MIDOSE-1310 file (N, C-alpha, C; in nm, 2 decimals, decimal comma, always signed):
residues 277
magi	-1,56/+3,83/+0,26/-1,55/+3,78/+0,12/-1,50/+3,88/+0,03; -1,39/+3,85/-0,04/-1,33/+3,95/-0,13/-1,31/+3,89/-0,27; -1,33/+3,97/-0,37/-1,31/+3,93/-0,51/-1,17/+3,96/-0,55; -1,10/+3,87/-0,62/-0,97/+3,89/-0,67/-0,96/+3,83/-0,81
agar	-0,86/+3,87/-0,88/-0,83/+3,81/-1,02/-0,74/+3,69/-1,00; -0,79/+3,58/-1,04/-0,72/+3,45/-1,02/-0,64/+3,42/-1,15; -0,61/+3,29/-1,16/-0,53/+3,24/-1,28/-0,61/+3,27/-1,41; -0,54/+3,31/-1,51/-0,60/+3,34/-1,64/-0,72/+3,43/-1,64
give	-0,72/+3,53/-1,54/-0,82/+3,62/-1,53/-0,95/+3,58/-1,47; -0,95/+3,45/-1,42/-1,07/+3,40/-1,35/-1,10/+3,48/-1,22; -1,22/+3,52/-1,20/-1,25/+3,60/-1,08/-1,27/+3,50/-0,96; -1,19/+3,51/-0,86/-1,21/+3,43/-0,74/-1,26/+3,51/-0,62
qivt	-1,33/+3,44/-0,54/-1,38/+3,50/-0,41/-1,31/+3,42/-0,30; -1,26/+3,49/-0,20/-1,20/+3,42/-0,08/-1,31/+3,41/+0,02; -1,35/+3,29/+0,06/-1,45/+3,27/+0,16/-1,38/+3,19/+0,27; -1,43/+3,21/+0,39/-1,37/+3,15/+0,51/-1,47/+3,08/+0,60
crss	-1,43/+2,98/+0,67/-1,52/+2,92/+0,77/-1,43/+2,88/+0,89; -1,49/+2,85/+1,00/-1,42/+2,82/+1,12/-1,42/+2,66/+1,14; -1,30/+2,61/+1,15/-1,29/+2,46/+1,17/-1,33/+2,43/+1,32; -1,33/+2,30/+1,35/-1,37/+2,26/+1,48/-1,29/+2,32/+1,60
dgtt	-1,16/+2,35/+1,57/-1,08/+2,40/+1,68/-1,08/+2,56/+1,67; -1,16/+2,62/+1,59/-1,16/+2,76/+1,58/-1,07/+2,82/+1,47; -0,99/+2,74/+1,41/-0,90/+2,79/+1,31/-0,97/+2,84/+1,18; -0,93/+2,95/+1,13/-1,00/+3,00/+1,00/-0,94/+2,93/+0,88
iach	-1,03/+2,87/+0,80/-0,99/+2,80/+0,68/-1,04/+2,88/+0,56; -0,95/+2,91/+0,47/-0,99/+2,99/+0,35/-1,00/+2,90/+0,23; -1,10/+2,94/+0,15/-1,12/+2,87/+0,02/-1,13/+2,98/-0,09; -1,07/+2,95/-0,21/-1,07/+3,04/-0,32/-1,17/+2,98/-0,42
rsgr	-1,29/+3,05/-0,43/-1,40/+3,01/-0,51/-1,41/+3,07/-0,64; -1,43/+2,99/-0,74/-1,45/+3,04/-0,88/-1,54/+2,95/-0,96; -1,59/+3,00/-1,07/-1,67/+2,92/-1,16/-1,81/+2,92/-1,13; -1,88/+2,82/-1,20/-2,02/+2,80/-1,18/-2,06/+2,66/-1,22
gpel	-2,16/+2,60/-1,15/-2,19/+2,47/-1,17/-2,18/+2,39/-1,04; -2,18/+2,25/-1,05/-2,17/+2,17/-0,93/-2,05/+2,20/-0,84; -2,07/+2,19/-0,71/-1,96/+2,22/-0,62/-1,85/+2,12/-0,62; -1,73/+2,16/-0,64/-1,61/+2,08/-0,63/-1,51/+2,14/-0,54
vvvh	-1,47/+2,07/-0,43/-1,37/+2,11/-0,34/-1,24/+2,04/-0,37; -1,13/+2,12/-0,38/-1,00/+2,06/-0,41/-0,90/+2,09/-0,29; -0,83/+1,98/-0,25/-0,74/+1,99/-0,14/-0,60/+1,96/-0,19; -0,51/+2,05/-0,16/-0,37/+2,04/-0,21/-0,28/+1,96/-0,12
gtsg	-0,16/+1,92/-0,17/-0,07/+1,84/-0,10/+0,03/+1,91/-0,02; +0,13/+1,84/+0,04/+0,23/+1,90/+0,12/+0,31/+2,00/+0,04; +0,35/+2,11/+0,10/+0,43/+2,22/+0,05/+0,35/+2,32/-0,04; +0,23/+2,29/-0,08/+0,15/+2,37/-0,17/+0,05/+2,46/-0,10
dhts	-0,03/+2,53/-0,17/-0,15/+2,60/-0,13/-0,25/+2,59/-0,24; -0,36/+2,67/-0,24/-0,46/+2,66/-0,34/-0,41/+2,68/-0,48; -0,30/+2,75/-0,50/-0,25/+2,77/-0,63/-0,19/+2,65/-0,70; -0,17/+2,54/-0,61/-0,13/+2,41/-0,67/-0,23/+2,36/-0,77
wsgv	-0,35/+2,40/-0,76/-0,46/+2,36/-0,84/-0,50/+2,46/-0,95; -0,43/+2,57/-0,96/-0,47/+2,68/-1,05/-0,49/+2,64/-1,19; -0,39/+2,56/-1,25/-0,41/+2,52/-1,39/-0,53/+2,43/-1,41; -0,56/+2,35/-1,31/-0,68/+2,26/-1,32/-0,81/+2,34/-1,31
tall	-0,81/+2,42/-1,21/-0,93/+2,50/-1,18/-0,96/+2,60/-1,30; -0,86/+2,65/-1,36/-0,88/+2,73/-1,48/-0,96/+2,66/-1,59; -0,93/+2,53/-1,60/-1,00/+2,45/-1,71/-1,13/+2,40/-1,66; -1,15/+2,38/-1,54/-1,28/+2,32/-1,49/-1,38/+2,43/-1,44
sthf	-1,34/+2,55/-1,43/-1,43/+2,65/-1,37/-1,54/+2,70/-1,46; -1,53/+2,66/-1,59/-1,64/+2,69/-1,68/-1,77/+2,61/-1,65; -1,76/+2,50/-1,58/-1,88/+2,42/-1,55/-1,88/+2,36/-1,41; -1,78/+2,40/-1,32/-1,79/+2,36/-1,18/-1,77/+2,49/-1,10
tisa	-1,83/+2,49/-0,98/-1,80/+2,59/-0,88/-1,69/+2,53/-0,79; -1,57/+2,58/-0,80/-1,46/+2,52/-0,74/-1,42/+2,60/-0,61; -1,40/+2,53/-0,50/-1,35/+2,58/-0,38/-1,21/+2,52/-0,36; -1,11/+2,60/-0,38/-0,97/+2,55/-0,37/-0,92/+2,59/-0,23
mdrr	-0,90/+2,49/-0,14/-0,86/+2,52/+0,00/-0,72/+2,57/+0,01; -0,70/+2,66/+0,10/-0,56/+2,68/+0,16/-0,56/+2,60/+0,29; -0,49/+2,49/+0,29/-0,49/+2,41/+0,42/-0,42/+2,50/+0,53; -0,45/+2,46/+0,65/-0,40/+2,54/+0,76/-0,25/+2,56/+0,76
grga	-0,21/+2,68/+0,79/-0,07/+2,71/+0,80/-0,01/+2,78/+0,67; -0,10/+2,81/+0,58/-0,05/+2,87/+0,45/-0,16/+2,96/+0,39; -0,12/+3,04/+0,30/-0,22/+3,12/+0,22/-0,30/+3,21/+0,31; -0,43/+3,21/+0,29/-0,52/+3,30/+0,36/-0,58/+3,23/+0,49
sgds	-0,54/+3,10/+0,51/-0,59/+3,03/+0,63/-0,51/+3,05/+0,75; -0,57/+3,03/+0,87/-0,50/+3,04/+0,99/-0,42/+2,91/+1,03; -0,38/+2,91/+1,15/-0,30/+2,79/+1,20/-0,32/+2,78/+1,35; -0,27/+2,67/+1,40/-0,28/+2,65/+1,55/-0,15/+2,58/+1,59
vdya	-0,12/+2,60/+1,72/+0,00/+2,54/+1,78/-0,02/+2,39/+1,79; -0,14/+2,35/+1,82/-0,17/+2,20/+1,84/-0,20/+2,14/+1,70; -0,09/+2,10/+1,63/-0,11/+2,05/+1,50/-0,13/+1,89/+1,50; -0,22/+1,84/+1,42/-0,24/+1,70/+1,41/-0,31/+1,68/+1,27
lere	-0,29/+1,56/+1,22/-0,36/+1,52/+1,10/-0,51/+1,53/+1,12; -0,56/+1,50/+1,24/-0,70/+1,50/+1,27/-0,75/+1,64/+1,25; -0,68/+1,75/+1,28/-0,72/+1,88/+1,26/-0,74/+1,91/+1,11; -0,65/+1,86/+1,03/-0,66/+1,87/+0,88/-0,79/+1,81/+0,83
iedv	-0,82/+1,69/+0,88/-0,94/+1,62/+0,83/-1,06/+1,70/+0,87; -1,06/+1,75/+0,99/-1,18/+1,83/+1,04/-1,19/+1,95/+0,95; -1,08/+2,01/+0,91/-1,09/+2,13/+0,82/-1,17/+2,09/+0,69; -1,13/+1,98/+0,63/-1,20/+1,94/+0,50/-1,35/+1,91/+0,53
vtvv	-1,38/+1,85/+0,64/-1,52/+1,82/+0,67/-1,59/+1,95/+0,69; -1,53/+2,05/+0,75/-1,60/+2,18/+0,78/-1,63/+2,25/+0,65; -1,53/+2,25/+0,56/-1,55/+2,32/+0,43/-1,66/+2,25/+0,35; -1,66/+2,12/+0,34/-1,76/+2,05/+0,26/-1,90/+2,07/+0,32
qslg	-1,91/+2,06/+0,45/-2,04/+2,08/+0,51/-2,09/+2,22/+0,50; -2,00/+2,32/+0,48/-2,05/+2,45/+0,46/-2,12/+2,47/+0,33; -2,10/+2,38/+0,24/-2,15/+2,39/+0,10/-2,28/+2,31/+0,08; -2,31/+2,22/+0,18/-2,43/+2,14/+0,17/-2,40/+2,00/+0,11
vgvh	-2,50/+1,94/+0,05/-2,49/+1,81/+0,00/-2,46/+1,82/-0,15; -2,42/+1,70/-0,21/-2,39/+1,70/-0,35/-2,26/+1,76/-0,39; -2,17/+1,76/-0,30/-2,03/+1,82/-0,32/-1,94/+1,71/-0,38; -1,86/+1,74/-0,48/-1,75/+1,66/-0,52/-1,62/+1,70/-0,45
lagh	-1,55/+1,60/-0,40/-1,43/+1,63/-0,32/-1,31/+1,56/-0,39; -1,20/+1,64/-0,41/-1,08/+1,59/-0,47/-0,96/+1,63/-0,38; -0,86/+1,53/-0,37/-0,74/+1,56/-0,29/-0,62/+1,50/-0,36; -0,51/+1,58/-0,35/-0,38/+1,53/-0,41/-0,28/+1,50/-0,29
sfgg	-0,22/+1,38/-0,30/-0,11/+1,35/-0,21/-0,16/+1,36/-0,06; -0,09/+1,44/+0,02/-0,14/+1,46/+0,16/-0,28/+1,50/+0,16; -0,32/+1,59/+0,07/-0,46/+1,63/+0,07/-0,56/+1,52/+0,04; -0,50/+1,41/-0,03/-0,59/+1,29/-0,06/-0,61/+1,21/+0,07
acaa	-0,51/+1,21/+0,15/-0,53/+1,14/+0,28/-0,64/+1,21/+0,36; -0,63/+1,34/+0,37/-0,73/+1,42/+0,44/-0,87/+1,40/+0,38; -0,88/+1,41/+0,25/-1,01/+1,40/+0,18/-1,07/+1,26/+0,20; -0,99/+1,16/+0,19/-1,04/+1,02/+0,21/-1,10/+1,00/+0,35
eaat	-1,03/+1,05/+0,45/-1,08/+1,04/+0,59/-1,21/+1,12/+0,60; -1,21/+1,24/+0,55/-1,32/+1,33/+0,55/-1,45/+1,26/+0,49; -1,42/+1,19/+0,38/-1,53/+1,13/+0,31/-1,61/+1,03/+0,40; -1,54/+0,96/+0,49/-1,60/+0,86/+0,58/-1,69/+0,93/+0,68
rlgg	-1,68/+1,06/+0,70/-1,75/+1,13/+0,80/-1,86/+1,22/+0,74; -1,87/+1,22/+0,61/-1,96/+1,31/+0,54/-2,08/+1,24/+0,48; -2,20/+1,30/+0,50/-2,32/+1,24/+0,43/-2,35/+1,33/+0,31; -2,40/+1,26/+0,20/-2,44/+1,34/+0,08/-2,33/+1,38/-0,01
lasl	-2,21/+1,32/+0,01/-2,10/+1,35/-0,08/-2,13/+1,29/-0,22; -2,11/+1,37/-0,33/-2,14/+1,33/-0,46/-2,03/+1,23/-0,52; -1,90/+1,26/-0,49/-1,79/+1,18/-0,54/-1,67/+1,21/-0,46; -1,57/+1,12/-0,47/-1,44/+1,14/-0,41/-1,33/+1,11/-0,52
ilye	-1,24/+1,20/-0,53/-1,13/+1,18/-0,63/-1,00/+1,20/-0,56; -0,92/+1,09/-0,56/-0,79/+1,09/-0,50/-0,68/+1,07/-0,60; -0,58/+1,17/-0,60/-0,47/+1,16/-0,69/-0,34/+1,13/-0,61; -0,30/+1,00/-0,61/-0,18/+0,95/-0,54/-0,18/+1,00/-0,39
ggpr	-0,29/+0,98/-0,33/-0,31/+1,00/-0,18/-0,43/+0,94/-0,13; -0,43/+0,89/-0,01/-0,55/+0,82/+0,05/-0,52/+0,76/+0,18; -0,61/+0,67/+0,23/-0,59/+0,61/+0,36/-0,47/+0,51/+0,36; -0,42/+0,49/+0,47/-0,31/+0,39/+0,49/-0,33/+0,31/+0,62
ppgs	-0,29/+0,19/+0,61/-0,30/+0,11/+0,74/-0,20/+0,15/+0,84; -0,21/+0,12/+0,96/-0,11/+0,15/+1,06/+0,02/+0,09/+1,03; +0,13/+0,16/+1,06/+0,26/+0,10/+1,05/+0,33/+0,12/+0,91; +0,26/+0,19/+0,82/+0,31/+0,21/+0,68/+0,39/+0,34/+0,68
rfip	+0,52/+0,34/+0,73/+0,60/+0,45/+0,74/+0,69/+0,45/+0,62; +0,67/+0,55/+0,53/+0,74/+0,56/+0,40/+0,86/+0,66/+0,40; +0,86/+0,75/+0,50/+0,95/+0,86/+0,50/+1,06/+0,85/+0,61; +1,18/+0,83/+0,58/+1,29/+0,81/+0,68/+1,29/+0,93/+0,78
ddlv	+1,30/+0,90/+0,91/+1,31/+1,00/+1,01/+1,43/+1,09/+0,99; +1,54/+1,04/+0,95/+1,66/+1,11/+0,92/+1,64/+1,22/+0,82; +1,56/+1,18/+0,72/+1,53/+1,28/+0,61/+1,45/+1,40/+0,67; +1,35/+1,37/+0,75/+1,27/+1,48/+0,81/+1,36/+1,57/+0,90
lgle	+1,45/+1,51/+0,98/+1,54/+1,59/+1,06/+1,63/+1,67/+0,97; +1,67/+1,62/+0,86/+1,76/+1,69/+0,77/+1,69/+1,81/+0,71; +1,56/+1,79/+0,68/+1,48/+1,91/+0,63/+1,47/+2,02/+0,73; +1,44/+1,97/+0,86/+1,43/+2,07/+0,97/+1,56/+2,15/+0,99
rsia	+1,68/+2,08/+0,97/+1,81/+2,15/+0,99/+1,83/+2,25/+0,88; +1,79/+2,21/+0,75/+1,81/+2,30/+0,64/+1,72/+2,43/+0,66; +1,60/+2,41/+0,70/+1,51/+2,52/+0,72/+1,56/+2,61/+0,83; +1,60/+2,55/+0,94/+1,65/+2,63/+1,06/+1,78/+2,71/+1,02
eghr	+1,86/+2,66/+0,93/+1,98/+2,73/+0,88/+1,95/+2,83/+0,77; +1,82/+2,84/+0,73/+1,78/+2,94/+0,63/+1,79/+2,89/+0,49; +1,81/+2,76/+0,47/+1,82/+2,70/+0,34/+1,68/+2,65/+0,29; +1,59/+2,74/+0,28/+1,45/+2,70/+0,26/+1,43/+2,63/+0,12
ekal	+1,49/+2,69/+0,02/+1,47/+2,64/-0,11/+1,54/+2,51/-0,13; +1,66/+2,49/-0,06/+1,72/+2,36/-0,07/+1,64/+2,25/+0,00; +1,57/+2,29/+0,11/+1,49/+2,19/+0,18/+1,37/+2,15/+0,09; +1,31/+2,25/+0,02/+1,20/+2,22/-0,07/+1,24/+2,13/-0,19
etfa	+1,36/+2,16/-0,24/+1,41/+2,07/-0,35/+1,43/+1,93/-0,30; +1,49/+1,91/-0,18/+1,51/+1,78/-0,13/+1,38/+1,71/-0,11; +1,28/+1,78/-0,05/+1,15/+1,72/-0,04/+1,09/+1,67/-0,17; +1,10/+1,76/-0,27/+1,04/+1,74/-0,40/+1,10/+1,61/-0,47
vsva	+1,23/+1,59/-0,45/+1,30/+1,48/-0,52/+1,29/+1,35/-0,43; +1,32/+1,37/-0,30/+1,33/+1,25/-0,22/+1,20/+1,19/-0,16; +1,10/+1,28/-0,15/+0,97/+1,24/-0,09/+0,87/+1,23/-0,20; +0,85/+1,34/-0,27/+0,74/+1,35/-0,37/+0,79/+1,26/-0,49
glsp	+0,92/+1,24/-0,51/+0,96/+1,16/-0,62/+0,96/+1,23/-0,76; +0,97/+1,36/-0,76/+0,98/+1,43/-0,89/+1,10/+1,40/-0,96; +1,09/+1,39/-1,09/+1,21/+1,38/-1,18/+1,28/+1,51/-1,19; +1,40/+1,52/-1,24/+1,47/+1,65/-1,26/+1,39/+1,74/-1,35
aele	+1,32/+1,69/-1,45/+1,24/+1,77/-1,54/+1,12/+1,82/-1,47; +1,06/+1,74/-1,39/+0,94/+1,79/-1,32/+0,98/+1,89/-1,21; +1,09/+1,87/-1,15/+1,14/+1,97/-1,05/+1,16/+2,11/-1,12; +1,23/+2,10/-1,23/+1,26/+2,23/-1,31/+1,13/+2,30/-1,35
alkr	+1,03/+2,22/-1,40/+0,90/+2,28/-1,43/+0,83/+2,34/-1,32; +0,84/+2,28/-1,20/+0,78/+2,33/-1,08/+0,85/+2,46/-1,04; +0,98/+2,46/-1,05/+1,06/+2,58/-1,01/+1,03/+2,70/-1,10; +1,00/+2,67/-1,23/+0,97/+2,78/-1,32/+0,82/+2,83/-1,31
gptw	+0,74/+2,75/-1,25/+0,60/+2,78/-1,24/+0,57/+2,88/-1,14; +0,44/+2,93/-1,13/+0,40/+3,04/-1,05/+0,38/+3,00/-0,90; +0,39/+2,87/-0,87/+0,37/+2,83/-0,73/+0,49/+2,81/-0,65; +0,61/+2,82/-0,71/+0,73/+2,78/-0,64/+0,76/+2,87/-0,52
qtrv	+0,74/+3,00/-0,53/+0,77/+3,09/-0,42/+0,67/+3,07/-0,30; +0,54/+3,04/-0,33/+0,45/+3,01/-0,23/+0,49/+2,88/-0,15; +0,55/+2,79/-0,23/+0,59/+2,66/-0,16/+0,71/+2,69/-0,07; +0,80/+2,78/-0,12/+0,92/+2,81/-0,04/+0,87/+2,88/+0,09
aavh	+0,77/+2,97/+0,08/+0,72/+3,04/+0,20/+0,66/+2,94/+0,30; +0,60/+2,83/+0,25/+0,54/+2,73/+0,34/+0,62/+2,61/+0,38; +0,75/+2,62/+0,35/+0,84/+2,50/+0,36/+0,85/+2,45/+0,50; +0,83/+2,54/+0,60/+0,84/+2,50/+0,74/+0,73/+2,41/+0,78
tipr	+0,62/+2,40/+0,70/+0,51/+2,31/+0,74/+0,54/+2,17/+0,69; +0,64/+2,15/+0,61/+0,66/+2,01/+0,55/+0,70/+1,91/+0,66; +0,80/+1,94/+0,75/+0,83/+1,83/+0,84/+0,71/+1,79/+0,93; +0,63/+1,88/+0,97/+0,52/+1,83/+1,06/+0,42/+1,75/+0,98
elra	+0,40/+1,77/+0,85/+0,31/+1,69/+0,77/+0,37/+1,56/+0,74; +0,50/+1,55/+0,72/+0,57/+1,42/+0,70/+0,56/+1,33/+0,82; +0,58/+1,40/+0,94/+0,57/+1,32/+1,06/+0,42/+1,27/+1,08; +0,33/+1,36/+1,05/+0,19/+1,32/+1,06/+0,15/+1,20/+0,97
lndy	+0,21/+1,20/+0,85/+0,18/+1,09/+0,76/+0,25/+0,96/+0,81; +0,37/+0,97/+0,86/+0,44/+0,86/+0,91/+0,36/+0,79/+1,03; +0,30/+0,88/+1,11/+0,23/+0,83/+1,23/+0,09/+0,79/+1,20; +0,04/+0,83/+1,08/-0,10/+0,81/+1,05/-0,12/+0,66/+1,01
gtnm	-0,23/+0,61/+1,06/-0,28/+0,48/+1,03/-0,43/+0,47/+1,06; -0,50/+0,41/+0,98/-0,65/+0,41/+1,00/-0,70/+0,27/+0,99; -0,82/+0,25/+1,04/-0,90/+0,12/+1,02/-0,95/+0,11/+0,88; -0,88/+0,03/+0,80/-0,91/+0,02/+0,66/-1,05/-0,04/+0,63
ekfq	-1,10/-0,11/+0,73/-1,23/-0,17/+0,71/-1,34/-0,07/+0,68; -1,33/+0,05/+0,74/-1,44/+0,14/+0,72/-1,45/+0,19/+0,57; -1,34/+0,17/+0,50/-1,35/+0,21/+0,36/-1,42/+0,10/+0,27; -1,44/-0,01/+0,33/-1,52/-0,11/+0,26/-1,67/-0,08/+0,26
sltv	-1,70/+0,02/+0,35/-1,84/+0,06/+0,36/-1,86/+0,20/+0,29; -1,76/+0,25/+0,23/-1,77/+0,38/+0,16/-1,83/+0,36/+0,03; -1,95/+0,41/+0,01/-2,03/+0,38/-0,11/-2,02/+0,50/-0,21; -1,95/+0,60/-0,17/-1,93/+0,72/-0,26/-1,86/+0,68/-0,39
ptll	-1,90/+0,72/-0,51/-1,83/+0,69/-0,63/-1,69/+0,75/-0,62; -1,58/+0,67/-0,64/-1,45/+0,71/-0,61/-1,36/+0,69/-0,73; -1,28/+0,79/-0,77/-1,18/+0,79/-0,87/-1,04/+0,79/-0,81; -0,96/+0,69/-0,84/-0,82/+0,68/-0,79/-0,72/+0,70/-0,90
lfgg	-0,65/+0,81/-0,90/-0,56/+0,85/-1,01/-0,42/+0,83/-0,97; -0,34/+0,78/-1,06/-0,20/+0,77/-1,04/-0,12/+0,80/-1,17; +0,00/+0,84/-1,16/+0,08/+0,88/-1,27/+0,15/+0,75/-1,33; +0,15/+0,74/-1,46/+0,22/+0,62/-1,52/+0,37/+0,62/-1,50
asmp	+0,43/+0,74/-1,47/+0,57/+0,75/-1,44/+0,60/+0,76/-1,30; +0,50/+0,74/-1,21/+0,52/+0,76/-1,06/+0,59/+0,64/-1,01; +0,63/+0,65/-0,88/+0,69/+0,54/-0,81/+0,59/+0,42/-0,81; +0,64/+0,30/-0,84/+0,55/+0,18/-0,85/+0,46/+0,16/-0,73
rrrq	+0,51/+0,20/-0,61/+0,42/+0,18/-0,49/+0,30/+0,26/-0,49; +0,31/+0,38/-0,56/+0,19/+0,47/-0,57/+0,08/+0,40/-0,66; +0,12/+0,35/-0,77/+0,03/+0,28/-0,86/-0,03/+0,16/-0,78; +0,05/+0,08/-0,72/+0,01/-0,04/-0,65/-0,09/+0,00/-0,54
wmet	-0,07/+0,11/-0,47/-0,16/+0,14/-0,36/-0,30/+0,19/-0,41; -0,30/+0,27/-0,52/-0,42/+0,31/-0,58/-0,50/+0,19/-0,63; -0,43/+0,09/-0,69/-0,50/-0,03/-0,74/-0,55/-0,11/-0,62; -0,48/-0,11/-0,51/-0,52/-0,19/-0,39/-0,65/-0,12/-0,34
lagl	-0,65/+0,01/-0,33/-0,77/+0,08/-0,28/-0,89/+0,06/-0,37; -0,86/+0,05/-0,50/-0,97/+0,02/-0,60/-1,04/-0,11/-0,57; -0,96/-0,20/-0,52/-1,02/-0,33/-0,48/-1,08/-0,33/-0,34; -1,06/-0,23/-0,27/-1,11/-0,22/-0,13/-1,24/-0,14/-0,12
ipna	-1,24/-0,02/-0,19/-1,36/+0,07/-0,19/-1,46/+0,02/-0,29; -1,58/-0,01/-0,25/-1,68/-0,08/-0,34/-1,70/-0,01/-0,47; -1,71/+0,12/-0,48/-1,75/+0,19/-0,60/-1,64/+0,27/-0,65; -1,52/+0,21/-0,66/-1,40/+0,28/-0,70/-1,34/+0,23/-0,83
qave	-1,27/+0,32/-0,90/-1,19/+0,28/-1,02/-1,06/+0,35/-1,02; -0,95/+0,28/-1,06/-0,82/+0,33/-1,07/-0,79/+0,37/-1,22; -0,74/+0,49/-1,24/-0,71/+0,54/-1,37/-0,57/+0,59/-1,38; -0,50/+0,56/-1,48/-0,36/+0,61/-1,50/-0,36/+0,74/-1,58
lqgq	-0,27/+0,83/-1,53/-0,24/+0,95/-1,60/-0,12/+0,93/-1,68; -0,13/+0,90/-1,81/-0,02/+0,85/-1,88/+0,10/+0,95/-1,89; +0,22/+0,90/-1,86/+0,34/+0,98/-1,88/+0,36/+1,07/-1,76; +0,28/+1,07/-1,66/+0,29/+1,17/-1,55/+0,35/+1,10/-1,43
ghaa	+0,40/+1,19/-1,34/+0,45/+1,15/-1,21/+0,35/+1,20/-1,10; +0,41/+1,25/-1,00/+0,33/+1,29/-0,88/+0,28/+1,44/-0,89; +0,31/+1,51/-1,00/+0,28/+1,65/-1,01/+0,20/+1,69/-1,13; +0,11/+1,60/-1,18/+0,03/+1,63/-1,30/-0,05/+1,76/-1,29
nqta	-0,09/+1,79/-1,16/-0,16/+1,92/-1,15/-0,07/+2,04/-1,19; +0,06/+2,02/-1,19/+0,15/+2,13/-1,24/+0,20/+2,10/-1,38; +0,23/+1,97/-1,41/+0,30/+1,94/-1,54/+0,20/+1,92/-1,65; +0,08/+1,87/-1,62/-0,02/+1,84/-1,72/-0,16/+1,87/-1,67
phll	-0,19/+1,99/-1,63/-0,32/+2,02/-1,57/-0,44/+1,98/-1,66; -0,42/+1,99/-1,80/-0,52/+1,95/-1,89/-0,56/+1,80/-1,88; -0,46/+1,72/-1,85/-0,48/+1,58/-1,84/-0,56/+1,55/-1,71; -0,52/+1,61/-1,60/-0,58/+1,59/-1,47/-0,73/+1,64/-1,48
aaai	-0,74/+1,76/-1,53/-0,88/+1,82/-1,55/-0,97/+1,73/-1,63; -0,92/+1,68/-1,74/-1,00/+1,59/-1,83/-1,04/+1,47/-1,75; -0,95/+1,41/-1,67/-0,99/+1,29/-1,60/-1,10/+1,31/-1,50; -1,09/+1,43/-1,43/-1,19/+1,46/-1,33/-1,32/+1,49/-1,40
dsfi	-1,32/+1,57/-1,51/-1,44/+1,61/-1,58/-1,51/+1,48/-1,63; -1,43/+1,39/-1,69/-1,49/+1,27/-1,75/-1,55/+1,18/-1,64; -1,49/+1,17/-1,53/-1,54/+1,09/-1,42/-1,68/+1,15/-1,37; -1,68/+1,28/-1,34/-1,80/+1,34/-1,29/-1,91/+1,34/-1,39
sglq	-1,87/+1,37/-1,51/-1,97/+1,37/-1,62/-2,04/+1,23/-1,64; -1,96/+1,12/-1,62/-2,01/+0,99/-1,63/-2,11/+0,96/-1,52; -2,09/+1,02/-1,40/-2,18/+1,00/-1,29/-2,32/+1,06/-1,32; -2,32/+1,16/-1,40/-2,44/+1,24/-1,42/-2,53/+1,18/-1,54
k	-2,48/+1,08/-1,60/-2,55/+1,02/-1,72/-2,66/+0,92/-1,66
């Protein structure tokens, strides 16, 4: 365990645990209060949540994961979405019961699946990410192959820009904001993990019936300016998960954690505070 200075001078501690396959998974812990685990999306690391955690750490103890293959976490040759799900389960179980769990995009898919395997979870928060039925392939295989070619040729930043626009659906303004932000270079460093995660998402499909039995209070967030299918899917999940509500982040796209952390933090805080009344 090591103490470091995090975003806006917040003191973070890096803590690690061993996932089911022996891979080391690191979390950056800060703050005080109820436990909140946050799981980042494709191309990011724990710093994707820095703006949000800076706002929430005054009254939550936040564990911001580095998913496998980036940051302070390890990796394995045998990659699968199942390993990512096990990583989230391991982290939450290491903290005990009463943990709040939040995931963005790819991290939302991991968090949702983990929630079905965890007992004593306090809440689940998904921002434009979650379970999908089998056969829902949204990412063209040619696009994934193109990303791999760009990366192999050393055009890492170009590959990241293509992913951000063509897959994440960022607007030119959102992309420029992301490039100016503190997380861009960490995303470039992890760009080689993007193709494997996109393939995992394309191949991913789950038994949606199990989510009809998920009684954990669930917040489903979507950006008002996001692709229509993202809004539609969050609203569909709200009708499937018994104790769920869908909430719009007005004016935002897929990257509110970067473009409007205050808005995302307020939505999370309001939801959890409402559970405690």
